[in-house]
Each structure stands twice: as C-alpha cells, then as structure tokens.
C-alpha positions as CSV (number, residue, x, y, z in Angstrom):
1,M,83.4,95.5,77.5
2,V,85.2,92.2,76.7
3,R,88.9,92.2,77.6
4,L,91.4,90.3,75.5
5,T,93.9,88.1,77.5
6,K,97.6,88.2,77.3
7,P,100.4,86.4,79.0
8,L,102.0,88.2,81.8
9,S,105.2,89.0,79.9
10,E,103.3,90.4,76.8
11,L,101.1,92.5,79.1
12,K,104.2,94.1,80.7
13,R,105.7,94.7,77.2
14,L,102.5,96.4,76.1
15,I,102.2,98.6,79.3
16,N,105.8,99.7,78.8
17,L,105.3,100.6,75.0
18,C,102.1,102.5,76.0
19,L,104.0,104.6,78.7
20,R,107.0,105.2,76.3
21,Q,104.3,106.6,73.8
22,E,102.8,108.9,76.3
23,P,104.3,112.4,76.4
24,G,106.1,113.0,79.6
25,C,106.1,109.2,80.5
26,Q,108.8,108.1,78.4
27,D,111.1,107.6,81.5
28,C,108.4,106.0,83.7
29,Q,109.2,102.5,85.0
30,L,106.9,99.6,85.6
31,H,107.6,98.3,89.1
32,A,105.1,95.5,89.5
33,V,102.1,93.9,88.0
34,C,100.1,92.0,90.5
35,I,97.6,89.3,89.4
36,H,94.6,89.1,91.6
37,R,90.9,87.9,91.4
38,P,88.9,90.1,89.0
39,D,87.8,93.4,90.6
40,H,84.4,95.2,90.2
41,T,85.4,96.1,86.8
42,G,86.4,92.6,85.8
43,C,90.0,93.3,85.6
44,N,92.4,90.8,87.1
45,W,95.6,92.7,87.5
46,S,97.0,96.0,88.7
47,A,100.2,97.8,88.2
48,E,102.7,100.1,90.0
49,V,104.7,102.8,88.1
50,D,107.3,105.3,89.1
51,F,109.7,107.7,88.0
52,P,112.8,106.8,89.9
53,E,115.2,109.3,88.2
54,R,113.1,112.2,89.2
55,T,112.4,114.3,92.3
56,E,109.1,113.5,93.9
57,A,107.7,116.9,92.8
58,D,108.9,116.4,89.1
59,A,107.5,112.8,89.1
60,A,104.1,114.0,90.5
61,R,103.7,116.0,87.4
62,N,103.3,113.1,85.2
63,L,102.2,110.4,87.6
64,R,98.5,111.1,86.8
65,Q,99.4,110.6,83.0
66,A,101.1,107.3,83.8
67,R,98.3,106.0,85.8
68,R,95.8,106.9,83.1
69,V,97.8,104.9,80.6
70,V,97.7,101.9,83.0
71,M,93.9,102.3,83.4
72,L,93.3,102.4,79.6
73,V,95.3,99.0,79.4
74,R,93.4,97.5,82.4
75,E,90.1,98.4,80.4
76,R,91.3,96.4,77.4
77,Y,93.3,93.5,78.7
78,N,93.4,90.8,81.3
79,V,96.3,88.4,82.3
80,M,96.0,84.9,81.0
81,V,95.9,82.6,84.1
82,G,96.1,79.1,84.5
83,T,98.0,78.3,81.4
C-alpha cells in the first residue's frame, strides 16, 4: 500500500480528528508523535496516546480502540520529512 505524506502538524490534527470520531475515545489525548526510519511496514512514525482524566482501569477499556485508530492512520500516512 502506498502511503500519502503529510506535514507533521497536519498528521497530528488528523490523528486527533480520528480519535474524536471513535466511540469511547473522544477524551483520548495524543501525547507524542515520533518520526523515525521506516519500520517493516514502511511507516516512518509512531504515536503515544493516553486518557489522562481517567483511572487506569477505565482508560484500559478504550486504549485498544485508540491504538487501533493510530494503526489505521499509520497504514495510510507517513510524515513528510526533509522539507
């Protein structure tokens, strides 16, 4: 699959938008997006998300959904580097 490239700021905006649209993830916060060499899938970034306003047990209920959202975005987009 060919990934589209986005500037980092646009990619962060897109991840946040996708998280807000996912049931149970509206209060999920994007903590960091790390740019790195392409991994085995060809993706050149990864992200950390969290539910800082929830207890650990409550956050764990929706963390899998939030990670799935990030993985779907990773399948479609790369960060534009060197521009």
